C-alpha positions in Angstrom: 7.4 7.5 25.0 5.9 5.6 22.1 3.8 6.5 19.0 0.1 5.4 19.0 0.5 3.7 15.6 1.4 4.3 12.0 -0.5 7.2 10.4 0.7 6.7 6.9 2.7 4.3 4.7 4.5 5.4 1.5 5.1 3.4 -1.6 6.6 4.7 -4.9 5.4 4.2 -8.4 6.7 5.7 -11.7 3.2 5.3 -13.3 0.8 7.0 -10.9 -2.2 6.4 -13.2 -1.7 2.7 -13.1 -1.2 2.8 -9.4 -4.3 4.9 -8.9 -6.4 2.4 -10.9 -4.9 -0.6 -9.1 -5.4 0.7 -5.5 -8.8 2.2 -6.3 -10.3 -0.7 -8.3 -8.5 -3.8 -7.2 -7.8 -2.9 -3.5 -10.9 -0.7 -3.2 -9.3 2.3 -1.5 -10.7 5.8 -1.8 -8.6 8.7 -3.1 -8.2 11.5 -0.5 -6.2 13.8 -2.7 -3.8 13.8 -5.7 -1.4 16.1 -7.5 -0.9 15.0 -11.1 2.6 13.7 -11.7 3.6 13.8 -8.0 1.3 11.8 -5.7 -2.0 10.0 -5.0 -3.1 9.5 -1.4 -5.7 6.9 -0.3 -7.7 6.3 2.8 -7.0 2.8 4.2 -9.0 2.1 7.4 -7.8 4.5 10.0 -4.5 5.2 8.1 -3.4 6.6 4.8 -1.5 5.0 1.9 0.7 7.5 0.1 1.8 6.8 -3.5 4.5 9.0 -4.8 6.3 9.3 -8.1 9.9 8.9 -6.9 11.4 11.4 -9.4 8.9 14.1 -8.3 9.4 13.7 -4.6 13.2 13.9 -4.9 12.8 17.5 -6.0 13.1 20.2 -3.3 9.8 21.9 -2.4 8.8 24.9 -4.4 6.1 26.1 -2.0 7.5 27.6 1.2 4.3 27.0 3.0 4.7 23.2 2.5 8.4 22.6 3.4 8.3 18.8 3.1 11.9 17.7 2.6 12.7 15.8 -0.6 12.4 12.0 -0.2 11.9 8.9 -2.2 12.9 5.3 -2.8 13.8 3.3 -5.8 12.9 -0.3 -6.3 10.1 -2.3 -4.8 8.8 -1.5 -1.4 6.4 -3.5 0.9 3.1 -2.9 2.6 0.8 -5.2 4.4 -3.0 -4.7 4.6 -4.9 -6.0 7.6 -8.1 -8.0 7.1 -10.1 -10.5 9.1 -8.8 -14.1 8.8 -12.2 -15.3 7.4 -11.9 -12.7 4.6 -8.7 -14.1 3.1 -10.3 -16.6 0.8 -12.5 -13.9 -0.6 -9.5 -11.7 -1.2 -7.6 -14.5 -2.9 -10.6 -15.1 -5.2 -10.9 -11.3 -5.9 -7.3 -10.9 -6.7 -7.2 -13.9 -9.0 -10.4 -12.7 -10.8 -8.6 -9.3 -11.4 -5.7 -11.2 -13.0 -3.3 -10.6 -10.0 -0.9 -13.4 -9.5 -0.6 -14.7 -5.9 3.1 -15.1 -5.1 2.6 -16.9 -1.8 -0.3 -18.0 0.4 0.8 -19.5 3.6 0.5 -19.7 7.4 3.1 -18.3 9.7 4.3 -20.3 12.7 1.8 -18.5 14.9 -1.1 -19.6 12.6 -1.6 -16.2 10.9 -2.2 -16.5 7.1 -0.7 -14.1 4.5 -1.3 -13.6 0.8 1.5 -11.9 -1.2 1.2 -10.3 -4.6 2.5 -7.3 -6.5 1.1 -3.9 -7.6 1.8 -2.6 -11.1 5.0 -0.8 -9.9 6.4 -4.1 -8.5 5.8 -3.3 -4.9 5.4 -6.4 -2.7 1.9 -6.3 -1.1 0.6 -8.6 1.6 -2.8 -9.1 3.0 -2.8 -10.8 6.4 -4.8 -11.2 9.6 -3.9 -9.0 12.6 -2.8 -12.0 14.6 0.4 -12.1 12.5 1.7 -9.4 14.9 -0.4 -10.5 18.0 -3.1 -7.9 17.4 -6.8 -8.5 17.7 
């Protein structure tokens, strides 16, 4: 038995307002829902990017109808966004125009290209073409 894919990815940010602005404006994701001081969820293709305040999600649930266990992480996480290979130059230009420093731009041994940069919380973000992992 094997999952069909990853439904959601979670990153953590102490400043949710800055994270919301970054992912909405720079990355271009649409907000699905948010709870002030706790989380902002974004649509990303056929998946969801969850951004949580780590202090808030470490607290036990107060609503018995939503028994999500406490969770969280501290320190930078990582997420990689999938884009077509011919879109990477446009993404590099877009990020640089937004004042985002590119930490790395290189080709992997299999020929896939990746761009690495950081969000306002220090999370390591990557934009790469699907062939990085042998996907079409």
